[in-house]
C-alpha positions as CSV (number, residue, x, y, z in Angstrom):
1,M,71.6,-14.6,154.9
2,D,69.4,-13.3,152.0
3,L,70.8,-11.0,150.3
4,R,67.5,-9.3,149.3
5,R,67.7,-7.6,152.9
6,L,70.6,-5.9,152.1
7,A,69.1,-4.6,149.4
8,F,66.0,-3.6,151.3
9,L,68.0,-1.8,154.2
10,V,69.6,0.5,151.6
11,R,66.4,1.7,150.2
12,V,64.7,1.9,153.7
13,I,68.1,4.5,154.8
14,D,67.9,6.1,151.6
15,A,63.9,6.9,151.7
16,G,64.4,7.9,155.6
17,S,61.2,5.9,155.6
18,I,59.6,2.5,156.3
19,T,56.1,3.1,154.1
20,R,58.6,4.9,151.8
21,A,60.6,2.3,150.6
22,A,57.9,-0.6,150.8
23,E,56.3,2.1,148.0
24,S,59.3,1.9,146.0
25,L,59.8,-1.6,146.2
26,R,56.0,-2.6,146.1
27,I,55.5,-4.8,149.1
28,A,53.5,-4.6,151.9
29,Q,55.2,-2.5,154.8
30,P,54.6,-5.4,157.5
31,A,56.5,-8.0,155.3
32,L,59.4,-4.9,154.8
33,S,59.4,-4.6,158.8
34,Q,59.7,-8.0,159.2
35,H,62.9,-8.7,156.6
36,L,64.7,-5.7,158.7
37,L,64.1,-7.1,161.9
38,L,65.5,-10.7,160.7
39,L,68.6,-8.7,159.4
40,E,68.8,-7.1,162.8
41,R,68.7,-10.3,164.4
42,H,71.3,-12.0,161.9
43,Y,73.8,-8.8,163.0
44,G,72.9,-9.0,166.7
45,T,71.7,-5.5,167.2
46,P,69.8,-2.7,165.8
47,L,70.5,-1.2,162.6
48,L,67.4,1.5,162.8
49,L,66.3,3.9,165.0
50,R,62.5,4.1,164.5
51,S,60.3,7.5,164.8
52,K,57.6,8.8,163.9
53,R,59.7,11.1,161.3
54,G,61.3,7.9,159.7
55,V,63.6,6.0,160.5
56,T,67.6,6.7,160.6
57,P,70.7,4.4,160.7
58,T,72.3,3.9,163.8
59,R,76.4,3.5,163.8
60,A,76.3,-0.2,163.1
61,G,73.2,0.6,160.3
62,R,75.5,3.0,158.7
63,V,78.4,0.0,158.4
64,V,75.9,-2.2,157.3
65,Y,74.5,0.3,154.6
66,R,78.0,1.1,153.2
67,H,78.8,-2.8,152.9
68,A,75.1,-3.4,151.6
69,Q,76.3,-0.9,148.9
70,M,79.0,-2.5,148.0
71,V,77.3,-6.2,147.4
72,E,74.9,-4.1,145.3
73,R,77.5,-2.8,143.0
74,Q,79.7,-6.1,142.9
75,L,76.3,-8.3,141.7
76,D,75.4,-5.3,138.8
77,E,78.8,-6.0,137.7
78,S,78.8,-9.7,137.6
79,R,75.5,-9.5,135.7
80,A,77.0,-7.1,133.3
81,E,80.2,-9.2,133.0
82,V,78.1,-12.5,132.0
83,R,76.2,-10.3,129.9
84,A,79.6,-9.0,128.3
85,V,81.0,-12.6,127.6
86,S,78.3,-13.0,124.6
87,G,78.0,-9.3,123.7
88,A,78.7,-5.5,123.9
89,P,79.7,-4.2,127.3
90,A,76.7,-3.5,130.1
91,G,76.1,-2.5,133.3
92,R,76.0,0.8,135.3
93,V,79.4,3.3,135.3
94,T,79.5,6.4,138.0
95,I,81.5,8.7,136.4
96,G,82.0,12.1,139.3
97,F,83.6,15.5,138.4
98,A,84.9,18.4,140.3
99,P,81.7,21.1,139.5
100,H,84.4,24.4,139.7
101,S,86.2,22.2,136.4
102,P,85.7,22.4,132.8
103,A,84.8,18.7,133.4
104,R,81.0,19.9,133.1
105,A,81.5,20.5,129.6
106,L,82.6,17.4,128.9
107,I,79.5,15.2,130.6
108,Q,76.7,15.7,127.7
109,P,79.4,14.5,124.8
110,L,80.3,11.6,126.8
111,L,76.5,10.4,127.4
112,H,76.2,11.0,124.1
113,A,79.4,8.8,123.3
114,V,78.4,5.8,125.6
115,R,75.0,6.0,124.0
116,E,75.8,5.8,120.6
117,R,78.3,3.1,120.9
118,Y,77.4,1.2,124.2
119,P,73.3,1.4,124.6
120,D,73.3,-1.5,127.2
121,I,75.8,0.9,129.3
122,L,74.0,3.6,132.1
123,V,75.8,6.0,133.4
124,H,75.6,7.9,136.4
125,V,76.7,11.2,136.8
126,N,77.6,12.5,140.5
127,E,78.7,16.5,140.5
128,N,80.3,17.1,143.6
129,F,83.6,18.9,145.5
130,E,87.1,16.9,145.3
131,G,87.1,15.0,149.3
132,V,83.8,13.3,148.7
133,L,84.8,12.4,145.1
134,A,88.0,11.0,146.3
135,A,86.5,8.9,149.0
136,D,83.4,7.8,147.1
137,L,86.0,6.1,144.4
138,L,88.5,4.6,147.5
139,L,84.7,2.9,148.9
140,E,84.3,1.7,145.4
141,R,80.8,4.0,145.3
142,M,82.4,5.4,142.1
143,D,84.3,4.0,138.5
144,M,86.1,7.3,138.0
145,A,86.2,11.2,138.7
146,F,87.3,14.5,136.7
147,T,88.6,16.0,139.6
148,Y,91.4,18.2,141.1
149,E,94.1,16.9,143.5
150,I,97.3,18.5,145.1
151,V,98.5,15.3,146.7
152,P,97.9,12.1,145.3
153,R,95.9,10.0,147.6
154,P,97.1,6.5,148.5
155,G,95.0,3.4,146.1
156,L,94.2,6.1,143.2
157,R,95.6,7.0,140.0
158,Y,95.6,10.4,138.1
159,E,95.6,11.1,134.2
160,A,96.6,14.5,134.3
161,L,94.1,16.2,131.5
162,L,94.9,20.2,132.0
163,S,97.0,22.6,134.2
164,E,95.1,25.8,134.5
165,P,96.9,29.1,136.5
166,L,94.1,30.1,139.5
167,L,91.5,33.5,138.8
168,L,89.6,35.8,141.2
169,V,86.1,36.3,140.0
170,G,83.8,38.7,141.2
171,H,81.1,41.7,141.5
172,A,82.7,45.1,140.4
173,S,82.1,46.5,143.5
174,V,84.4,43.5,144.8
175,L,87.2,43.8,142.5
176,G,86.6,46.9,140.8
177,D,89.5,48.8,142.2
178,I,92.1,45.9,142.1
179,P,94.5,46.2,139.5
180,T,94.8,43.5,136.7
181,A,98.7,42.9,137.7
182,W,99.5,40.6,140.5
183,E,99.9,42.4,143.4
184,P,100.0,39.8,146.3
185,E,99.6,42.8,149.3
186,R,95.7,43.6,147.7
187,L,94.4,40.4,148.8
188,R,94.3,42.4,152.0
189,D,91.7,44.2,150.6
190,I,89.3,41.5,148.9
191,P,86.7,39.4,150.6
192,V,86.7,35.8,149.7
193,L,84.3,33.5,148.9
194,L,85.9,29.2,149.5
195,P,85.3,25.7,149.6
196,G,86.0,23.8,152.4
197,V,89.7,23.0,153.7
198,S,89.1,19.7,152.5
199,H,89.3,20.9,149.1
200,A,91.9,20.7,146.5
201,L,91.1,24.5,145.0
202,R,90.7,25.7,148.9
203,Q,94.3,24.1,149.6
204,L,96.1,25.7,146.5
205,A,94.0,29.1,147.7
206,D,95.5,28.5,151.2
207,A,99.5,28.2,149.6
208,V,98.8,31.6,147.7
209,F,97.3,33.4,150.8
210,S,100.2,32.0,152.7
211,A,103.1,32.6,150.7
212,A,102.1,36.4,150.4
213,Q,101.6,36.5,153.8
214,V,98.3,37.3,153.7
215,R,95.4,36.3,156.6
216,P,92.4,36.1,153.7
217,R,89.4,38.2,154.4
218,L,87.1,35.1,154.4
219,V,83.1,35.8,154.1
220,A,82.2,32.4,154.0
221,E,82.9,28.5,153.1
222,I,80.7,27.0,150.6
223,E,80.7,23.5,149.6
224,S,78.1,23.9,147.0
225,F,79.9,25.6,143.5
226,K,76.6,26.9,142.1
227,T,76.0,28.8,145.4
228,L,79.7,30.1,145.2
229,A,78.8,31.7,142.0
230,G,75.4,33.4,142.7
231,A,77.2,34.8,146.1
232,A,80.1,36.3,143.6
233,R,77.2,37.4,141.1
234,M,75.6,39.2,144.4
235,G,78.9,40.7,145.2
236,L,79.2,39.3,148.7
237,G,83.0,38.2,147.9
238,A,85.3,36.9,145.2
239,I,85.9,33.2,144.3
240,V,88.9,31.3,143.1
241,V,88.9,29.0,140.0
242,P,91.3,27.9,137.3
243,R,91.3,30.4,134.3
244,S,88.1,28.3,131.7
245,V,85.8,28.5,134.3
246,A,87.0,32.0,135.4
247,E,86.2,33.3,131.6
248,G,83.4,31.3,131.6
249,L,82.1,33.2,134.6
250,A,82.6,36.6,132.9
251,R,81.2,36.1,130.0
252,R,77.9,34.7,131.3
253,D,77.5,37.0,134.2
254,K,79.9,40.1,133.6
255,L,81.7,39.2,136.0
256,M,85.6,40.4,136.3
257,V,88.2,38.6,136.5
258,R,91.8,39.2,138.2
259,P,95.4,37.3,138.8
260,F,95.3,34.8,141.7
261,G,98.9,34.1,142.8
262,E,102.0,33.8,140.6
263,P,101.9,32.7,137.3
264,D,103.2,29.9,137.4
265,I,101.0,28.5,139.6
266,H,98.6,26.0,138.2
267,I,95.9,23.4,139.2
268,T,95.6,20.1,137.6
269,L,92.6,18.4,136.5
270,S,92.7,14.2,136.0
271,L,90.9,11.5,135.2
272,C,91.0,9.7,138.4
273,V,90.1,6.0,138.6
274,T,91.0,3.6,141.8
275,T,93.6,1.1,141.8
276,Q,92.1,-1.9,144.1
277,D,89.8,-3.8,142.0
278,K,89.9,-4.3,138.2
279,P,87.0,-2.6,136.6
280,S,84.6,-4.4,134.4
281,A,84.2,-4.3,131.1
282,A,82.3,-1.3,130.3
283,V,84.1,0.8,133.1
284,R,86.8,-0.2,130.6
285,V,85.4,0.9,128.1
286,V,83.5,4.2,129.3
287,H,87.1,5.6,130.6
288,G,88.8,5.0,127.5
289,L,85.9,7.3,125.7
290,A,86.3,10.1,129.3
291,L,90.4,10.0,128.5
292,K,90.0,10.9,125.0
293,L,87.1,13.4,125.2
294,G,89.3,14.8,128.6
295,Q,92.4,15.2,126.4
296,E,90.3,16.8,123.0
297,I,89.0,19.2,125.6
298,A,92.4,19.9,127.1
299,V,93.7,20.9,124.0
300,R,91.3,23.6,123.0
301,L,91.9,25.1,126.5
302,T,95.5,25.2,126.8
303,P,97.6,27.7,124.9
304,T,101.1,28.1,124.7
305,Q,102.7,28.1,128.0
306,P,105.9,28.3,129.9
307,P,106.8,25.4,132.3
308,H,105.0,25.8,135.5
309,K,105.7,25.2,138.8
310,T,103.2,21.9,139.9
311,D,100.2,22.4,142.3
312,Q,102.1,20.1,144.5
313,A,105.5,22.1,144.7
314,V,103.1,25.3,146.1
315,V,101.7,23.5,148.5
316,G,105.1,22.1,149.9
317,R,106.6,25.7,150.0
318,R,103.5,26.8,151.8
319,A,104.6,23.7,154.4
320,K,107.4,25.6,154.9
321,R,106.4,29.1,155.2
322,R,103.6,28.2,158.2
323,P,100.8,26.4,158.9
324,P,97.8,26.5,156.6
325,V,95.1,28.8,157.4
326,A,91.8,25.9,158.5
327,H,89.9,28.1,160.2
328,A,87.8,31.2,159.2
329,P,89.1,34.0,160.4
330,A,87.6,37.4,161.4
331,S,86.5,39.3,157.8
332,G,87.0,42.7,158.8
């Protein structure tokens, strides 16, 4: 098989159009179409659904697309390893980070450090929620991620950096009557905005509601942290975030902060990598820089604290009491 055809399929699916892909690849559209037809003939099944609106992958096309991405990545890594034999590490390194975490503050210093020390390394940054980051790591579409996780996933290694309590953040119209001391029964009075149930922060939030025997007044499930924060600013509901993020939102947007959960319940930020393959030289050096910067920011953000329960423990405690809330209850 001509490996270029796999790369062509990736570009076409990413672009959603054979015409746009041909323009970006700087090849004639008929030639690109012929390559795609030959690729479909090789697999013996259609890989694309063609319409006036563009193209979308079939189920078989999505499978080939995923493997084609892996092939591209392996080729990039092989070229980088060859260059690294006689020189400095080079190649592409993909880093993810959870948007509601202090990892956001790490990205610019990390990019600066990589540029200064390893100018031949290209860093690709992806901001997303934990479930997406874990999937990308396991599918080898990502090299490392600053992420939260309640229960460690097989195939991934977690290097803990920072443990923080969760806090409620919201407009005065939402939290103005809520006391500064933790009163779990008052959770019934608070409309909340949370990410989907697959995310670590949501799982821990559900554990707190369950421990308090309160069904949350869930206004909306929002996957985008920017949208979550914006909705909180508008007074649509309170959001649940780690302490360092809560304090930043309070300073920037003049929002109120209230306790959420017992003082010993924390969520842990880790630098996460896959255990499946030996990393390239570029990945190894960037991982070292990321871990060092992560440890430095953790020291700055961590006050003197008494020992606390792990986030895994609180989820286990929730499971003993009753099943987690997995649907959006009525907001009344």
